[in-house]
C-alpha positions in Angstrom: 86.7 176.0 58.8 85.1 179.5 58.8 82.0 180.6 60.5 80.6 181.7 57.2 81.0 178.3 55.8 79.1 177.0 58.8 76.1 179.3 58.1 75.9 178.3 54.4 75.6 174.6 55.1 72.7 173.0 56.7 73.7 170.4 59.2 72.4 166.9 58.5 70.0 165.5 61.0 71.4 163.1 63.6 69.9 159.7 64.1 70.7 156.0 64.0 73.1 154.6 61.5 71.2 153.0 58.7 70.9 149.3 59.2 72.6 146.8 56.9 70.0 145.5 54.4 69.5 141.8 53.8 70.4 142.1 50.1 73.0 144.6 49.0 74.0 145.5 45.5 77.7 145.2 44.6 78.8 148.4 43.0 82.0 149.4 41.2 84.0 152.0 43.1 82.7 155.5 42.7 85.2 157.8 41.0 85.5 161.3 42.4 84.6 164.0 39.8 86.2 167.4 39.6 84.0 170.4 40.5 82.7 172.4 37.6 81.1 175.9 37.7 79.4 176.1 34.3 77.2 173.0 34.3 75.8 170.7 36.8 76.8 167.1 36.2 74.1 164.5 36.2 74.2 162.2 39.2 75.9 158.9 38.3 73.8 155.9 39.1 75.6 152.9 40.4 75.7 149.9 38.1 74.4 146.8 39.8 76.3 143.6 38.8 74.6 141.1 41.1 72.7 140.8 44.3 74.5 139.8 47.5 72.3 137.8 49.8 74.7 137.2 52.8 77.4 139.0 54.7 80.0 136.4 53.6 79.3 137.5 49.9 80.2 141.0 50.9 83.6 139.7 52.0 84.2 138.0 48.7 83.0 141.0 46.7 85.4 143.4 48.3 88.9 142.2 47.4 92.1 144.1 48.3 92.3 145.8 44.9 88.7 147.1 45.1 89.4 148.4 48.5 92.4 150.4 47.4 90.5 151.9 44.5 87.4 152.7 46.5 89.2 154.4 49.2 91.2 156.4 46.7 88.2 157.4 44.7 86.0 158.3 47.7 88.5 160.2 49.7 90.8 161.7 47.2 93.7 159.6 48.3 94.6 156.7 50.5 92.6 156.2 53.7 94.5 157.3 56.8 94.5 154.2 59.1 96.0 154.1 62.6 99.5 152.8 62.6 100.1 149.5 64.5 102.8 151.2 66.5 100.5 153.9 67.9 99.7 153.7 71.6 96.5 151.9 72.4 95.9 154.4 75.3 96.0 157.6 73.3 93.3 160.0 74.4 93.5 162.7 71.6 90.1 163.4 70.1 90.0 163.4 66.3 90.1 166.8 64.6 87.4 167.5 62.0 88.2 169.6 59.0 85.4 170.8 56.7 86.4 172.1 53.3 84.6 174.8 51.3 81.5 173.5 49.5 81.2 174.3 45.8 77.9 175.0 44.2 78.1 171.8 42.2 78.7 169.8 45.4 75.4 171.0 46.9 73.4 169.6 44.0 75.2 166.4 43.1 73.9 164.0 45.7 70.6 162.8 47.2 72.3 163.4 50.6 74.4 166.3 51.7 77.8 165.9 50.1 80.1 167.9 52.4 83.3 165.9 52.8 84.8 165.6 56.2 88.1 164.1 57.1 88.5 162.6 60.6 92.1 162.9 61.7 93.9 162.0 64.9 95.2 158.8 66.4 91.9 157.5 67.9 91.7 155.1 70.8 93.0 151.7 69.6 92.4 148.4 71.4 94.0 146.0 68.9 96.2 146.3 65.9 93.9 144.0 63.9 92.8 145.6 60.5 89.6 144.5 58.9 87.9 145.3 55.6 84.8 147.6 56.0 82.1 148.4 53.5 80.5 151.8 53.4 76.9 152.2 52.5 74.6 155.0 51.7 71.3 153.6 52.6 71.4 150.3 50.9 73.9 151.3 48.3 77.5 150.2 48.6 79.5 153.4 48.0 83.0 152.5 49.0 85.2 150.3 51.3 88.1 151.0 53.6 90.6 149.1 55.8 89.9 150.0 59.4 91.5 148.9 62.7 89.3 146.7 64.9 88.3 148.3 68.2 89.6 151.7 67.3 88.7 155.0 65.6 89.7 154.8 61.9 90.2 157.7 59.5 88.5 157.9 56.1 86.6 160.4 54.0 83.1 159.4 53.0 81.6 160.9 49.8 78.0 160.8 51.0 76.3 161.2 54.3 74.7 159.7 56.3 76.4 156.3 55.7 76.7 153.0 57.4 79.9 151.0 57.7 80.1 147.2 57.8 83.1 144.9 58.2 82.6 141.6 56.4 86.0 140.3 57.4 85.0 139.6 61.0 81.3 140.5 61.0 81.7 143.7 62.9 79.4 146.7 62.6 80.8 150.2 62.4 78.7 153.0 63.8 79.1 156.5 62.3 78.5 159.8 64.1 76.5 162.4 62.1 77.6 165.4 64.1 79.6 167.6 61.7 82.0 168.6 64.3 83.0 165.0 65.2 82.4 162.7 62.3 84.2 159.5 63.2 83.6 155.8 62.5 84.2 153.2 65.2 84.3 149.5 64.5 82.6 147.4 67.1 82.3 143.7 67.6 78.5 142.9 67.9 78.8 139.2 67.1 78.1 136.9 70.1 80.4 133.9 70.7 79.4 130.5 69.5 78.8 127.7 72.0 78.9 124.1 70.6 79.5 120.5 71.6 77.1 120.7 74.5 76.9 117.2 75.9 74.0 116.1 78.1 74.8 114.1 81.3 73.1 111.1 82.8 74.3 110.0 86.3 73.2 107.6 89.0 71.9 109.2 92.2 74.0 108.9 95.4 71.5 110.6 97.7 68.8 113.2 97.7 71.3 115.5 95.9 74.1 114.2 93.7 77.3 116.0 92.9 78.6 115.4 89.4 82.4 115.5 89.6 83.1 117.1 86.2 80.5 118.3 83.7 81.6 118.1 80.1 82.7 121.6 79.1 81.2 122.9 75.8 83.4 124.4 73.0 83.4 128.2 72.7 84.6 130.2 69.7 84.5 133.9 68.9 85.3 135.9 65.8 87.6 138.2 67.7 88.2 137.0 71.3 90.3 133.8 71.4 89.3 133.0 75.0 85.8 134.1 75.9 84.7 133.8 79.5 82.6 130.6 80.1 80.4 130.1 83.2 77.7 127.7 84.2 75.0 127.8 86.9 75.8 124.4 88.5 74.0 124.0 91.9 76.5 123.9 94.7 74.6 121.3 96.8 74.3 118.8 93.9 71.6 117.9 91.4 68.2 116.6 92.5 66.5 113.6 91.0 65.2 114.3 87.5 66.5 116.7 84.8 68.1 120.0 85.6 68.9 122.5 82.9 72.4 123.9 83.3 72.9 127.2 81.4 76.4 127.9 80.0 77.1 131.6 79.4 80.0 132.8 77.1 81.0 136.5 77.1 83.7 137.9 74.8 85.9 141.0 75.3 83.3 143.2 73.6 80.6 142.1 76.1 78.7 140.0 73.5 76.9 137.1 75.3 75.8 133.7 74.1 74.1 130.9 76.1 73.5 127.2 75.7 71.7 124.7 77.9 72.9 121.3 79.0 70.6 118.6 80.4 71.8 116.9 83.6 69.6 113.9 84.4 70.0 112.2 87.8 68.5 108.7 87.8 67.8 106.4 90.7 68.0 102.7 89.6 69.6 101.4 92.8 67.4 98.9 94.6 66.5 99.3 98.3 67.9 96.8 100.8 65.2 94.9 102.8 65.7 92.9 105.9 62.9 90.5 106.8 62.0 89.4 110.3 63.6 86.1 111.5 62.0 82.8 110.4 59.3 81.5 112.8 58.8 77.9 113.9 55.9 77.3 116.2 53.7 74.5 117.5 50.0 74.7 118.4 47.7 72.4 120.1 45.5 71.0 117.3 41.8 71.5 118.0 40.6 71.2 114.4 41.4 74.7 113.2 42.8 75.1 109.7 44.7 78.4 110.1 46.2 80.3 113.0 47.2 83.9 113.5 51.0 84.5 113.7 52.8 87.7 114.6 55.5 88.1 111.9 57.7 90.7 113.5 59.1 93.9 111.9 60.9 94.3 108.6 63.5 97.0 107.9 64.4 98.7 104.6 67.1 101.2 103.6 67.7 103.2 100.4 70.4 105.5 99.2 67.9 108.2 98.1 64.5 107.5 99.7 64.7 107.7 103.5 61.4 105.9 103.9 60.9 103.1 101.3 57.4 101.5 101.4 57.5 97.9 102.8 54.8 95.4 102.1 54.4 91.6 102.4 52.1 88.9 100.9 51.3 87.1 104.2 47.9 85.4 104.1 45.2 87.6 105.6 43.2 84.7 107.1 46.1 83.2 109.0 48.8 80.6 108.4 47.8 77.0 107.6 48.6 74.4 110.3 51.1 71.7 109.2 52.7 73.8 106.5 55.8 76.0 106.0 54.6 79.3 104.4 57.1 81.6 102.7 56.3 85.3 103.2 57.8 87.7 100.7 58.6 91.2 101.9 58.9 93.9 99.3 60.6 97.3 99.7 59.8 100.0 97.1 61.5 103.4 97.0 60.1 106.6 95.6 61.7 105.9 92.2 59.8 102.6 91.9 62.9 100.4 92.5 61.9 97.4 94.5 63.8 94.6 96.3 62.5 91.4 98.1 63.4 89.1 100.9 61.7 86.1 102.4 60.7 84.8 105.8 59.6 81.3 106.5 56.7 80.6 108.9 56.3 77.0 110.1 53.2 76.1 112.0 53.1 72.5 113.3 50.5 70.7 115.5 50.9 68.9 118.7 49.1 65.6 118.0 46.1 65.1 120.4 45.2 61.3 120.6 42.2 61.8 122.8 39.3 59.6 121.8 36.6 61.1 119.6 33.7 59.8 117.6 35.4 60.4 114.3 38.9 60.9 113.0 40.0 64.5 112.5 41.8 66.0 109.5 44.8 68.2 110.1 44.8 71.4 108.2 43.3 71.1 104.8 45.1 67.8 104.0 43.6 64.3 104.2 45.6 62.3 106.8 46.2 58.8 105.6 46.9 55.8 107.8 50.0 53.8 106.9 50.5 50.4 108.8 53.0 47.6 108.7 50.3 44.9 109.6 46.9 44.1 108.4 45.3 45.2 111.6 46.4 48.6 112.8 46.3 49.1 116.5 43.8 51.6 117.9 44.0 53.6 121.1 41.2 54.4 123.5 40.6 57.9 124.6 41.8 58.4 128.2 38.7 60.4 128.8 36.6 57.4 128.3 34.5 58.7 125.5 33.0 56.3 123.0 34.7 55.8 119.7 38.3 55.5 118.5 40.7 57.6 116.7 43.6 56.8 114.3 46.9 58.3 115.5 48.6 60.5 113.0 52.0 59.1 111.8 55.2 61.3 111.6 57.7 59.9 109.2 60.2 62.9 109.1 63.4 62.2 110.9 65.1 65.0 112.9 67.7 67.1 111.0 71.1 66.8 112.8 73.6 69.6 112.3 77.2 68.7 113.1 80.4 70.8 113.3 82.7 71.0 110.4 85.5 68.5 110.1 88.1 69.1 112.8 91.9 69.1 112.3 94.1 69.1 115.5 97.7 68.7 116.3 98.9 65.7 118.3 100.0 66.3 121.8 101.3 62.9 122.7 102.0 59.4 121.3 98.4 58.6 121.9 97.1 61.4 119.8 95.2 64.3 121.3 92.2 65.1 123.5 89.7 66.8 121.2 86.8 69.1 122.3 84.6 69.8 119.3 81.6 72.1 119.1 78.2 70.5 120.1 75.8 69.1 117.4 72.2 70.5 117.1 69.0 69.0 115.8 65.6 70.2 114.6 62.3 68.4 114.0 58.8 69.2 112.9 57.3 67.7 116.0 60.2 68.1 118.4 63.4 66.3 119.3 63.0 64.0 122.4 66.5 62.8 122.8 70.0 63.8 121.5 71.8 64.7 119.6 74.5 62.5 121.0 77.9 61.9 119.3 80.3 59.0 119.3 83.2 59.3 120.1 82.2 62.0 122.5 83.7 65.4 122.7 86.7 65.4 125.1 87.8 61.9 124.1 91.3 61.0 123.1 91.5 60.7 119.4 94.4 58.7 117.9 96.9 59.8 115.2 94.6 59.3 112.2 91.2 60.4 110.9 88.2 59.4 113.1 84.5 59.6 112.0 82.2 61.0 114.7 78.5 60.0 114.3 75.7 62.1 115.9 72.1 60.9 116.3 68.8 62.5 117.5 65.3 61.0 118.0 61.9 62.7 117.8 58.6 61.9 119.6 57.6 59.5 116.8 60.7 57.5 117.2 62.3 58.8 114.0 66.1 58.9 114.2 68.3 61.3 112.3 72.1 61.0 111.9 75.0 63.1 110.6 78.7 62.7 110.8 82.0 64.6 110.6 85.7 63.7 111.0 88.4 64.5 113.5 91.9 64.3 112.1 94.8 64.2 114.6 98.0 64.9 112.8 101.7 65.3 113.7 103.4 68.3 112.0 105.7 69.1 114.9 109.4 68.4 114.1 111.5 66.5 116.6 114.0 68.3 118.8 117.7 67.5 118.2 120.8 68.7 120.1 124.1 67.9 118.4 127.2 66.8 120.4 129.7 69.5 121.3 132.4 70.8 118.9 135.6 68.8 118.6 139.1 70.3 118.1 142.0 67.9 117.6 145.4 67.7 115.8 145.7 65.8 112.5 147.0 62.3 112.5 147.4 62.2 108.7 145.7 63.6 105.7 142.4 62.4 107.1 141.7 62.0 110.9 139.1 59.7 112.4 137.1 61.4 115.1 134.5 60.1 117.6 131.6 62.5 117.3 129.4 61.4 120.2 125.6 61.1 120.1 122.9 63.8 119.8 120.0 64.2 122.1 116.6 63.7 120.3 113.0 63.9 121.4 109.6 63.9 119.7 106.0 64.4 121.0 104.5 61.5 119.0 107.4 59.3 117.9 109.5 57.6 120.7 112.3 56.7 118.3 113.0 59.2 115.5 115.6 58.1 112.9 118.9 60.0 113.4 121.6 60.4 110.7 124.6 62.7 110.0 126.8 63.6 107.1 130.2 63.0 108.7 132.9 61.7 106.3 133.3 58.0 106.7 137.0 57.9 105.9 138.0 60.7 108.3 138.1 64.5 108.6 140.5 66.6 106.5 142.6 69.4 107.9 140.6 72.5 108.7 137.0 72.9 109.9 134.2 70.5 108.9 130.6 71.1 109.9 128.7 67.9 110.7 124.9 68.1 110.3 122.7 65.8 112.4 119.2 65.1 111.2 116.3 63.6 113.2 113.1 62.4 111.4 109.9 61.1 113.1 107.3 58.6 111.8 105.2 61.4 110.4 108.1 62.6 108.2 108.9 65.8 110.3 112.6 66.5 110.5 114.9 68.8 112.4 118.7 69.4 112.2 121.6 70.6 114.3 125.2 71.1 113.6 128.5 70.1 115.2 131.9 71.7 114.3 135.0 69.4 113.9 138.3 71.2 113.6 141.4 69.3 112.5 144.6 71.3 113.3 147.9 71.3 111.3 150.8 70.2 113.4 153.1 73.1 114.2 156.9 72.8 113.7 159.5 75.4 114.6 162.7 75.6 112.4 165.3 78.1 111.6 165.1 79.9 114.9 168.7 80.9 114.1 171.1 80.3 111.2 168.3 79.3 108.8 169.7 78.3 105.4 168.6 76.2 102.4 169.6 72.9 103.9 167.7 73.1 107.2 164.7 75.0 105.7 164.3 72.4 102.9 164.9 69.6 105.3 162.2 71.0 107.6 159.7 71.2 104.8 160.6 67.7 103.6 160.1 66.4 107.2 156.5 67.6 107.4 153.9 64.8 107.5 151.8 64.1 104.4 149.1 66.4 105.7 151.6 69.3 105.8 152.4 71.6 108.7 153.6 75.0 109.7 157.2 76.1 109.3 158.2 79.1 111.5 161.1 81.2 110.2 162.2 83.3 113.2 163.5 86.8 113.1 166.8 87.3 111.3 168.3 88.1 107.9 169.0 84.9 105.9 170.6 84.3 102.5 169.4 81.6 100.1 171.0 80.4 96.9 168.8 77.5 95.9 165.1 77.0 95.1 163.0 75.8 98.1 160.4 73.2 96.9 157.1 73.4 98.8 154.7 70.4 99.4 151.0 70.4 100.0 149.9 71.7 103.3 153.0 73.8 103.9 152.4 76.9 106.0 155.3 79.4 106.0 155.1 81.7 109.0 157.7 84.5 109.1 158.8 86.5 112.1 158.1 90.1 112.1 161.8 90.9 111.4 162.5 87.9 109.3 164.0 88.4 105.8 165.6 86.3 103.0 168.0 87.6 100.3 168.0 85.3 97.3 171.2 85.7 95.3 170.9 83.6 92.1 169.6 85.0 88.8 166.5 83.8 86.8 165.3 81.0 89.2 162.4 80.9 91.7 163.0 81.1 95.5 159.8 79.2 96.6 158.3 76.8 94.0 155.2 74.6 94.2 154.3 72.1 91.5 150.8 70.5 91.8 150.5 71.5 95.4 147.6 72.7 97.4 146.8 74.4 100.7 149.9 76.6 100.7 150.0 79.5 103.2 152.5 82.3 103.4 152.3 84.9 106.2 154.7 87.9 106.5 158.4 87.9 105.6 160.5 90.3 103.5 162.3 88.9 100.4 164.8 90.5 98.1 166.2 89.0 94.8 167.9 89.6 91.5 166.8 90.0 87.9 164.7 87.2 86.5 163.8 85.8 90.0 160.4 84.6 90.9 160.0 85.0 94.6 157.0 82.7 94.6 156.1 80.5 91.6 153.3 77.9 91.3 152.2 75.6 88.6 148.8 73.8 88.5 148.3 74.4 92.2 145.3 75.4 94.3 144.3 77.0 97.6 147.2 79.4 97.8 147.0 82.2 100.4 149.5 85.0 100.9 149.3 87.9 103.3 151.6 90.6 104.6 154.6 89.7 102.5 157.1 92.2 101.1 159.0 91.4 97.9 161.5 93.7 96.2 163.4 92.4 93.1 165.4 93.8 90.2 163.5 94.7 87.0 164.3 92.6 83.9 164.4 89.0 82.9 160.7 88.6 83.6 161.2 88.9 87.3 158.0 88.5 89.4 157.1 88.7 93.0 154.2 86.2 92.6 153.6 84.0 89.5 150.9 81.3 89.2 150.2 79.3 86.1 146.9 77.3 85.8 146.1 78.0 89.5 142.7 78.1 91.3 141.6 79.6 94.6 144.4 82.2 95.0 144.1 84.9 97.6 146.7 87.7 97.9 146.2 90.5 100.5 148.1 93.3 102.2 151.3 92.6 100.3 153.9 95.1 99.0 155.5 94.1 95.7 158.1 96.5 94.3 160.6 96.7 91.4 159.9 93.8 89.1 159.1 93.1 85.5 155.7 91.7 86.4 155.1 92.1 90.2 151.9 89.9 89.8 151.6 87.5 86.9 148.7 85.0 86.9 147.9 83.3 83.6 147.2 80.0 81.9 149.9 78.0 80.2 147.8 77.9 77.0 147.4 81.7 77.0 143.7 81.1 76.5 140.7 80.9 78.8 140.4 77.2 79.3 139.1 77.3 82.9 142.3 76.2 84.5 142.8 79.6 86.2 140.0 80.8 88.4 138.8 82.3 91.7 141.6 84.9 92.0 141.6 87.6 94.8 144.0 90.6 95.1 143.0 93.0 97.9 144.4 95.9 99.8 147.9 95.6 98.4 150.6 98.0 97.0 152.1 97.3 93.6 154.6 99.7 92.1 157.7 100.2 89.9 157.0 97.6 87.2 159.1 97.6 84.0 156.0 96.1 82.1 152.6 95.5 83.7 151.8 96.0 87.4 149.0 93.5 87.8 148.5 91.0 85.0 145.7 88.5 85.6 144.8 87.1 82.2 142.5 84.3 80.8 141.1 83.6 84.3 137.6 83.3 85.6 136.1 85.0 88.7 138.7 87.7 89.3 138.5 90.3 92.1 141.0 93.2 92.2 139.8 95.4 95.0 141.3 98.3 97.0 144.8 98.2 95.7 147.4 100.9 95.0 149.1 100.5 91.6 151.8 103.1 90.6 154.7 103.8 88.2 154.4 101.1 85.6 155.9 101.2 82.2 153.0 99.5 80.6 149.4 98.8 81.8 148.6 99.3 85.4 146.0 96.5 85.6 145.4 94.0 82.8 142.4 91.7 82.8 142.5 90.6 79.2 140.7 87.4 78.3 139.0 87.1 81.7 135.4 86.1 82.4 133.6 88.0 85.1 136.2 90.4 86.6 135.7 93.0 89.3 138.1 96.0 89.4 136.8 98.2 92.2 138.1 100.9 94.4 141.7 100.9 93.2 144.1 103.9 93.1 146.1 103.8 89.8 148.7 106.5 89.3 151.4 107.2 86.7 150.8 103.9 84.9 151.4 103.1 81.2 154.3 105.5 80.8 154.6 106.4 78.1 152.3 104.3 76.0 150.3 102.0 78.3 146.9 102.4 79.9 145.7 102.3 83.5 143.1 99.5 83.0 143.1 97.2 79.9 140.3 94.8 79.0 141.5 93.1 75.8 138.9 90.4 74.9 137.4 90.4 78.4 133.8 89.1 78.9 132.0 90.5 81.8 133.7 93.1 84.0 132.7 95.7 86.5 135.2 98.6 86.6 133.8 100.7 89.3 134.9 103.6 91.6 138.5 103.6 90.7 140.7 106.7 90.9 143.1 107.1 87.9 145.7 109.9 87.9 148.1 110.7 85.0 148.1 107.5 83.0 150.6 107.5 80.0 147.9 107.1 77.5 144.2 106.1 77.7 142.9 105.7 81.3 140.5 102.8 80.6 140.7 100.8 77.4 137.6 98.8 76.3 139.1 96.7 73.5 137.0 94.0 71.7 135.4 93.3 75.0 131.8 92.6 75.9 129.4 93.1 78.9 131.7 95.7 80.5 130.4 98.3 83.1 132.6 101.4 83.6 130.8 103.3 86.3 131.7 106.0 88.8 135.5 106.2 88.0 137.5 109.4 88.4 140.1 110.1 85.7 142.5 113.0 85.7 145.2 114.1 83.3 145.2 111.1 81.0 148.0 111.1 78.4 145.5 110.3 75.7 141.7 109.8 75.8 139.9 109.4 79.1 138.0 106.2 78.0 138.4 104.3 74.7 135.8 101.9 73.2 137.5 100.5 70.2 137.3 97.5 67.9 140.0 94.8 67.2 139.1 91.7 65.3 135.7 91.8 67.0 133.6 94.8 68.0 133.0 95.7 71.7 129.5 95.1 72.7 127.1 95.7 75.6 129.3 98.4 77.1 128.0 100.9 79.8 130.0 104.0 80.5 128.1 105.8 83.2 128.6 108.4 85.9 132.3 108.8 85.4 134.2 112.1 86.1 136.9 112.8 83.5 139.1 115.9 84.0 141.7 117.4 81.7 142.5 114.6 79.3 145.1 115.2 76.6 142.7 114.0 73.9 139.0 113.2 73.8 137.1 112.6 77.0 135.4 109.5 75.6 136.1 108.0 72.2 134.0 105.3 70.4 135.3 103.9 67.2 133.2 102.5 64.4 131.1 99.4 64.4 130.5 98.9 68.1 127.2 97.3 69.4 124.9 98.3 72.2 126.9 101.0 73.8 125.5 103.4 76.4 127.4 106.6 77.4 125.3 108.3 80.0 125.4 110.8 82.9 129.2 111.3 82.8 130.8 114.6 83.8 133.6 115.9 81.5 135.6 119.0 82.0 138.7 120.9 80.8 138.6 119.2 77.4 141.5 120.5 75.3 140.9 122.6 72.2 140.5 120.6 69.0 139.0 117.6 70.9 135.4 116.7 71.8 134.2 115.7 75.2 132.4 112.7 73.6 133.2 111.5 70.1 131.2 108.7 68.6 132.2 107.6 65.0 129.0 107.4 63.2 129.9 104.4 61.0 128.1 101.3 62.2 127.2 102.7 65.6 123.4 102.6 65.2 122.8 101.1 68.7 124.8 103.7 70.7 122.9 105.8 73.2 124.4 109.1 74.5 122.3 110.8 77.2 122.5 112.9 80.3 126.2 113.8 80.1 127.5 117.1 81.6 130.3 119.0 79.9 131.9 121.7 81.8 
């Protein structure tokens, strides 16, 4: 811009931006006309289409299309707005460019019409763009899109002008200085505070703290989070109504306030304590009322430190012969009041001194009541003339007795009881008593005794009251059982003399004594006899006595043990059985040894038997019980059963070593339809089925139960290492099972099995599994270590109520864990907290149509390519839950 141009043009006067009128005309956009030199165009008047009566109507009137046209017509092109990417901290001042003014321009407006273009980036606070209307006075001349909180570039056609944004109710202020004509959008709208809730609270003291005032709702047209404060007193609110002022301030400094009423009310009553009741006697001299000192009453209040205390005591004294109730009232500063009462009893000592006339007590007429036609009269001891009628007292003393007493007997006679003393009160005084029968300190028998207490007053009236003393016996007798007895068996049952217990009781000299000893004799083993003593009150006590019946011990085969002398030794045992000791040595057997009930085979530490035949058992028990095998080393051929039992019970084996030849269904231990079987610390090797326990029916009929296999080593099986099927209450704990051609452990068809803490390696090669649960119901498979099974490590197959928890599985030949369906689905299965490492297939596989399955918190790692860590077939598995698993 040249200096000459500056001299030709008169600068417009500076001043305030024109204010926005209440009613604005809506004009069509002004088209920019070209400059002409020959004729001056007439000023074009805006055509008013309607009146706008609110700022919201401005927003509706200026649509996007009008804005585009208005900006184009008023500025000769599109308005230059700040780009969103421009820095909000730019400090470059806008540059002002003034074009040459034509002659027509100077005469074509009611205002100076020099056009200025503000250029430069401006100082931007936000990238929000709003629609702004440009006015010349009250005339809408154009509109422009501007950036909120920044300098925006546009070219007005008239000057001065005002700029108003209807989009967010912001005013834009325009500078009139020619050298720096810029427009800045500013937020002048205060926040809105709503939902102000008044508070009413109960006073807790002179000042009451309100834990949490309801916070009002604050909104703002531009600031999403205005600052909100309140002038809450720090020491609490006083009684009455306090106005709390809430102040909201937005980012532009606009402020709004709202008030909230906080009313503290005191509706809590004071607490008043009256003086003690008063009972007094006065010598009657004819007075009606007497003066009484009532004492002092006390009152407290949560708010008022000094409540006002009053009473309604008669001002002219208390009437003689009456009980007067005085009401004490405490009133606090808030008008809350509470009452309590005090009783004042004033009674007269009756004076029978002679007088000329009878005297009336108090204000009542005293009537004479007699039991004869001629009442007796008394003469005044002072010798005065005349007679008086004595006043009759018909009120008996009130006797207060202790509560009913319950004491424990201390002897057969009962107990000496010391009870609290009785008391008595009377309107004219108690002259004797109270006295009680039976007296305190007497011996009371075992039962309930009534104690009656009496008291007499000066008029001869007698008052009574009673209570009970119950002496009871709840102490059990003392019983000491005879000493323990250990003796050898004389048969299947042995008669034993038990002796007599020692019994005593504090109240009963002869308690009844019983015991539960078997009447026909004691069996072999330990029997506990319980002695019971019961006294006359039904109290009982017990003590126990141990009776041990020992099996006779026999020693055979100390050398040269063979079938004949071993079988002969067993046959020679008594009916109750006995112990056969097989001394150290290597022996050979060729026939089956038949066991009988009660047989105990005790092998020497270096004792062994080689059984040479094929396909028959070495030791066999049929319908036998109480069989014990301890130690020994046995070898045999194909098809041999080292120990075989049928329908037998109470079989115990420990520390035995058996090695056979695989094939022909050979077995180290076989039991069909057996109960109470315990096998521990054995080593069974090289057999078709090292352990085979089953039912003859091959179904769970309850004939096989209570099976324990613990801390044993089972290996090199041509089929299954441990087969315990169709049995109830099975426990397989802490064993090592290895190198089986089929399943390592098979619990198919069992009810309530426990497979815990076992180490299972190289089992099921090539196609078996480590642990199989075919049709099992109820099993805990917990904390087992499984390494390199031939196929699946743990197979859940048409089983129910199975918990697979905390197992470690490495390098399974197939899937880690299978949950699959046979003729029936598996149900109620929990697979939890297991660690599966490097399976050949899936980590966990669930086939279709299972029910109530949970797969949770397992850790799976090194899953091969093409397989999933957990694969659940979606068909029919609507109740399966998979959660918390970790896949590494």
